C-alpha positions as CSV (number, residue, x, y, z in Angstrom):
1,M,-4.9,-4.6,28.7
2,H,-3.2,-7.6,27.2
3,S,-4.8,-10.8,27.9
4,S,-2.8,-13.9,27.5
5,R,-4.9,-15.3,24.9
6,H,-4.4,-12.1,22.7
7,A,-0.5,-12.2,23.4
8,N,-0.2,-15.6,22.5
9,R,-2.1,-15.0,19.1
10,F,-0.1,-11.8,18.2
11,A,2.9,-13.6,18.9
12,S,2.2,-16.1,16.2
13,R,2.0,-13.4,13.7
14,F,5.0,-11.6,14.7
15,P,7.5,-14.5,15.2
16,R,10.8,-13.8,17.2
17,A,13.9,-13.9,15.3
18,S,17.5,-14.6,16.2
19,G,21.0,-13.4,15.5
20,G,22.6,-10.0,15.9
21,G,21.7,-9.0,12.4
22,Y,18.1,-9.3,12.7
23,K,18.2,-7.4,16.3
24,A,19.3,-4.2,14.5
25,A,16.7,-4.7,11.7
26,R,14.2,-5.3,14.6
27,R,14.8,-2.0,16.3
28,G,14.0,-0.3,13.3
29,A,10.7,-2.4,12.5
30,L,8.3,0.5,13.6
31,G,10.3,2.9,11.4
32,F,9.9,0.8,8.3
33,A,6.0,0.4,9.0
34,A,5.7,4.3,9.4
35,V,7.9,4.8,6.1
36,L,5.8,2.8,4.1
37,A,2.4,4.3,5.6
38,I,3.8,7.6,4.8
39,A,4.8,6.6,1.2
40,L,1.4,5.3,0.5
41,A,-0.2,8.0,2.0
42,G,-2.8,10.0,0.1
43,C,-3.2,13.7,-0.3
44,A,-5.9,16.3,-1.2
45,S,-8.1,15.1,-4.4
46,V,-6.9,17.6,-7.4
47,P,-9.6,18.1,-10.1
48,H,-8.5,16.8,-13.3
49,P,-10.6,16.2,-16.6
50,A,-13.2,14.0,-16.2
51,E,-12.8,10.2,-17.5
52,S,-15.1,7.5,-17.7
53,T,-14.6,4.9,-14.7
54,S,-17.8,2.6,-14.9
55,N,-15.8,-0.4,-16.5
56,A,-12.9,0.1,-13.8
57,A,-15.6,-0.1,-11.0
58,T,-17.2,-3.2,-12.3
59,S,-13.8,-4.9,-12.9
60,V,-13.5,-4.6,-9.0
61,T,-16.4,-5.4,-7.9
62,A,-16.9,-8.5,-9.9
63,Q,-13.8,-10.3,-8.4
64,T,-14.3,-11.4,-5.1
65,S,-10.6,-12.2,-4.3
66,R,-7.2,-10.7,-5.3
67,A,-3.7,-10.9,-4.0
68,Y,-0.5,-9.1,-4.5
69,H,3.1,-9.8,-3.4
70,G,6.2,-8.1,-4.0
71,R,8.9,-5.6,-3.1
72,F,8.9,-1.8,-2.4
73,A,11.4,1.1,-2.3
74,V,10.4,4.5,-0.9
75,Q,12.3,8.1,-1.1
76,Y,10.9,10.4,1.5
77,V,11.6,13.5,3.5
78,D,11.5,12.9,7.3
79,Q,10.2,15.2,10.0
80,N,13.4,17.1,9.9
81,G,13.5,17.9,6.5
82,Q,16.2,15.2,5.7
83,P,16.0,12.8,2.8
84,R,15.2,9.0,3.6
85,N,15.2,5.8,2.0
86,A,13.3,2.5,3.1
87,Y,12.6,-0.8,1.4
88,G,11.1,-4.1,2.2
89,N,8.5,-6.6,1.2
90,F,4.6,-6.4,1.1
91,D,1.7,-8.7,0.9
92,W,-1.6,-7.6,-0.2
93,R,-4.8,-9.4,-0.1
94,E,-8.7,-8.5,-1.1
95,N,-11.5,-10.6,0.0
96,G,-14.5,-8.8,-1.2
97,D,-14.4,-5.4,0.3
98,T,-11.8,-6.1,2.9
99,V,-8.2,-5.6,2.3
100,T,-5.6,-6.9,4.1
101,L,-1.8,-5.2,3.9
102,Q,0.8,-6.7,5.6
103,L,4.3,-5.0,5.8
104,L,7.7,-7.0,6.1
105,N,11.4,-5.9,6.3
106,P,14.0,-7.4,4.2
107,F,14.3,-10.4,6.5
108,G,10.8,-11.3,6.0
109,Q,9.5,-10.4,9.6
110,T,6.0,-8.6,9.9
111,L,6.2,-5.0,10.4
112,A,2.5,-4.3,10.6
113,I,-0.9,-5.4,9.5
114,V,-3.5,-3.1,8.3
115,T,-7.0,-4.2,7.5
116,S,-9.7,-2.1,6.1
117,S,-13.3,-3.0,5.4
118,P,-16.3,-0.9,5.0
119,A,-17.4,-1.5,8.8
120,A,-14.1,-0.8,10.4
121,A,-10.1,-0.9,10.2
122,T,-7.9,-2.1,12.2
123,L,-3.8,-1.7,12.4
124,E,-1.7,-4.0,14.4
125,L,2.0,-3.0,15.3
126,P,4.5,-5.5,17.1
127,N,4.3,-5.7,20.8
128,R,1.3,-3.1,20.9
129,Q,-2.6,-3.3,21.4
130,P,-4.5,-3.3,18.1
131,L,-5.8,-0.1,17.0
132,T,-9.2,0.7,15.2
133,A,-11.2,3.0,13.7
134,D,-14.5,3.6,11.5
135,N,-12.2,3.6,8.4
136,V,-8.7,3.2,7.6
137,S,-8.1,6.9,6.5
138,T,-9.3,7.7,10.2
139,L,-7.2,5.1,11.7
140,M,-4.0,6.0,9.8
141,Q,-4.4,9.7,10.4
142,N,-5.0,9.3,14.1
143,A,-2.0,6.6,14.6
144,L,0.4,7.9,12.3
145,G,-0.5,11.2,11.0
146,F,-1.3,10.2,7.7
147,A,-4.2,8.6,5.6
148,L,-3.3,5.2,3.7
149,P,-5.3,5.4,0.1
150,V,-6.3,2.0,0.4
151,E,-9.1,2.3,-2.1
152,G,-7.0,3.9,-4.6
153,L,-4.5,1.3,-4.6
154,R,-7.2,-1.2,-5.0
155,Y,-7.6,0.1,-8.5
156,W,-4.3,1.5,-9.4
157,L,-2.7,-2.2,-8.8
158,Q,-4.9,-3.6,-11.3
159,P,-4.2,-1.4,-13.3
160,S,-7.3,1.1,-13.4
161,V,-8.5,4.4,-12.4
162,A,-10.4,4.9,-9.1
163,P,-14.2,5.6,-9.9
164,T,-14.4,8.0,-6.8
165,S,-12.6,11.0,-8.5
166,H,-11.5,12.5,-12.1
167,A,-8.0,11.1,-13.4
168,Q,-6.2,11.7,-16.5
169,T,-4.9,8.4,-18.2
170,E,-2.0,7.7,-20.8
171,K,-2.0,4.5,-23.0
172,D,1.0,2.6,-24.0
173,A,2.1,3.5,-27.3
174,G,3.1,0.2,-28.1
175,Q,-0.1,-1.6,-26.9
176,D,-3.0,0.6,-26.6
177,S,-4.8,-2.0,-24.4
178,R,-2.2,-1.0,-21.6
179,L,-2.0,1.8,-19.4
180,K,1.3,3.9,-19.6
181,Q,0.2,6.5,-16.7
182,I,-2.7,7.5,-14.2
183,R,-2.9,11.2,-12.7
184,Q,-5.3,11.0,-9.8
185,D,-5.6,12.6,-6.4
186,G,-2.3,14.3,-6.6
187,W,-0.6,11.0,-7.4
188,T,1.4,10.3,-10.6
189,I,1.3,6.3,-11.3
190,D,3.5,5.2,-13.9
191,Y,3.8,1.7,-15.3
192,L,6.9,0.7,-16.3
193,S,6.6,-2.9,-17.2
194,Y,4.0,-5.7,-17.6
195,A,4.2,-9.3,-16.6
196,D,5.1,-11.8,-19.7
197,A,2.7,-14.3,-21.1
198,P,1.2,-16.6,-19.7
199,A,1.2,-14.3,-16.4
200,I,-1.0,-11.4,-16.5
201,G,-0.7,-7.9,-14.6
202,V,1.6,-5.1,-13.6
203,K,5.2,-6.2,-13.0
204,R,6.6,-2.5,-12.0
205,V,5.0,0.5,-11.1
206,N,6.2,4.0,-9.6
207,L,3.8,6.2,-7.6
208,S,5.0,9.9,-6.8
209,R,3.4,12.9,-5.4
210,E,5.0,16.6,-5.3
211,E,3.9,17.9,-1.8
212,P,5.0,16.5,0.4
213,P,7.4,14.7,-1.9
214,L,7.2,10.9,-1.9
215,D,8.7,8.3,-4.6
216,I,7.5,4.6,-4.2
217,K,8.8,2.1,-6.3
218,L,7.0,-1.3,-6.2
219,V,7.6,-4.7,-8.0
220,L,4.9,-7.2,-8.1
221,D,5.9,-10.7,-7.9
222,Q,3.6,-13.1,-10.2
């Protein structure tokens, strides 16, 4: 049951838009949100040769906050077996062990907000009551039928391997200190470019998996 206070708070996070062009985009808002959830969905862990990940774990826990902003493009197959494309913007924020992922359409309007912490996870969609679960995997599985690999992305966006499972890595031949590829948990993560100095970090990264087939292209703004 919606209270007036909840409605006012939620309305401030999902502002109204004007104009005929956006009305059409707004009708596809939920579809875009589901698409990105599908695109980032994890799959069953696939064993790989072991790799030391203690340094990666330390690098994540040592920082208390981190933020990424950028654009995404997704190629996926819908429930009818038809190939589809989706694109938009994202805003990823970490504060300690809490991750907040805001999904936006190309017009900059919020499609969904996913918040994950060790205690609970929350999914907010426009004009709907927030959904909660013990963790983000349970929440996404129950709400959309797919699990969002938030913990994996926390490491892959750095870039580094996640310490929770085995992974295979390939270094950049031109600069051995940089990763070129990670293969972990059924995903192949290809790092296409890094930011130019004085900025640091990944600039472009592609993620893909074979079953079900998903391809994600991310561009991170510095």
